[in-house]
C-alpha positions as CSV (number, residue, x, y, z in Angstrom):
1,T,-75.0,39.4,-17.2
2,A,-72.1,38.1,-18.9
3,G,-72.6,35.8,-21.5
4,F,-70.5,34.1,-24.2
5,K,-69.8,34.3,-28.0
6,K,-70.7,30.9,-29.7
7,V,-68.0,29.9,-32.3
8,V,-70.2,29.2,-35.7
9,F,-67.3,28.3,-38.0
10,E,-64.5,25.8,-37.5
11,N,-62.4,26.8,-40.4
12,V,-62.9,29.4,-43.2
13,V,-61.8,28.9,-46.8
14,D,-63.2,32.1,-48.6
15,M,-64.8,35.1,-47.9
16,L,-66.9,38.3,-49.3
17,A,-63.6,41.0,-50.4
18,G,-64.5,44.2,-49.3
19,G,-67.8,42.9,-47.2
20,A,-71.7,43.2,-47.9
21,A,-73.5,46.1,-47.3
22,I,-76.9,45.1,-45.1
23,D,-80.1,46.6,-45.6
24,P,-80.8,47.6,-42.3
25,D,-84.9,47.4,-42.9
26,S,-84.1,43.1,-43.7
27,A,-83.2,43.0,-40.7
28,T,-85.8,43.9,-38.8
29,A,-86.6,40.5,-36.7
30,F,-83.2,41.8,-34.6
31,T,-84.4,45.0,-33.7
32,A,-85.1,43.9,-30.1
33,T,-81.8,42.7,-29.4
34,G,-79.7,45.2,-31.8
35,I,-77.1,42.5,-32.8
36,I,-77.6,39.8,-36.5
37,P,-76.2,37.1,-34.7
38,A,-73.2,35.0,-36.3
39,G,-74.5,32.4,-39.2
40,T,-77.3,34.3,-40.5
41,A,-77.8,33.6,-43.9
42,I,-77.1,36.7,-46.3
43,S,-78.3,37.3,-49.7
44,V,-76.9,37.7,-53.4
45,L,-76.3,41.9,-54.2
46,D,-79.5,42.8,-55.1
47,S,-78.4,45.5,-58.1
48,G,-81.5,48.1,-57.4
49,T,-80.8,49.0,-53.9
50,G,-77.2,48.1,-53.8
51,Y,-77.4,46.1,-50.3
52,H,-77.2,42.3,-49.4
53,S,-80.5,41.4,-47.2
54,V,-80.7,38.9,-44.5
55,V,-82.5,35.8,-45.4
56,A,-86.0,34.5,-43.9
57,I,-85.4,30.7,-43.8
58,G,-88.8,29.2,-44.5
59,T,-89.8,25.5,-45.7
60,S,-88.7,25.9,-49.2
61,L,-85.4,26.1,-50.7
62,V,-83.9,30.0,-50.9
63,P,-81.6,30.1,-54.1
64,D,-80.5,33.4,-53.0
65,I,-78.0,32.8,-50.1
66,L,-74.4,34.4,-50.8
67,G,-72.9,32.7,-47.7
68,L,-73.2,33.1,-43.3
69,L,-72.4,36.1,-41.0
70,A,-69.0,35.6,-39.7
71,E,-69.7,37.6,-36.7
72,D,-72.1,39.0,-34.5
73,L,-72.9,42.5,-36.3
74,P,-74.6,45.6,-34.7
75,L,-77.5,46.6,-36.4
76,D,-77.2,50.6,-36.7
77,D,-77.8,52.9,-39.8
78,M,-75.2,51.2,-42.4
79,P,-74.3,47.5,-40.9
80,L,-71.0,46.4,-42.9
81,A,-71.1,42.5,-43.1
82,N,-68.1,40.3,-43.1
83,V,-69.7,37.1,-44.9
84,V,-68.2,33.6,-45.6
85,L,-69.0,32.0,-48.5
86,S,-67.2,28.5,-48.1
87,G,-66.0,27.0,-44.6
88,T,-67.1,24.3,-42.1
89,V,-70.0,25.3,-39.9
90,R,-70.9,24.1,-36.8
91,T,-75.0,23.1,-36.7
92,A,-75.1,23.4,-33.4
93,A,-74.4,27.3,-32.8
94,L,-76.3,28.0,-35.7
95,P,-78.7,31.0,-34.9
96,T,-82.6,29.2,-34.6
97,A,-83.8,30.1,-37.4
98,E,-80.8,28.9,-39.8
99,A,-80.7,25.5,-37.5
100,A,-84.5,24.8,-38.1
101,G,-84.0,24.7,-42.1
102,I,-80.4,23.3,-42.0
103,A,-81.7,21.0,-44.7
104,L,-82.3,24.1,-46.8
105,I,-79.4,25.9,-46.3
106,K,-77.4,22.7,-47.0
107,A,-78.7,22.8,-50.2
108,A,-77.9,26.1,-51.1
109,L,-74.7,26.0,-49.5
110,Y,-72.8,23.3,-51.2
111,R,-69.1,25.0,-50.9
112,F,-69.4,24.4,-47.5
113,T,-69.4,21.3,-44.9
114,F,-71.6,21.4,-41.7
115,V,-71.0,19.2,-38.8
């Protein structure tokens, strides 16, 4: 079946240079689909492992959010992601967890504008 790709970003101002190596173990919630959706929150670099992680949005502020995934990312043994650090985000196009925790994301990502 055919689908469509959601446009998460209206405008991208800044991206992480060189991309981010995502820890595949942190993305276990996406193993069923094999795709980490655009707009998923990504953490700052863990100096112990050398990886960035998918951030689980809960009920409290998450201070270690670096940015949001720029595009859908296939989950393989070494996912390399484009991470948006600043820009304009369409909240209606965010993944379910991020849309539910939009207040927490707004507090952590002050360089973004949400429409």
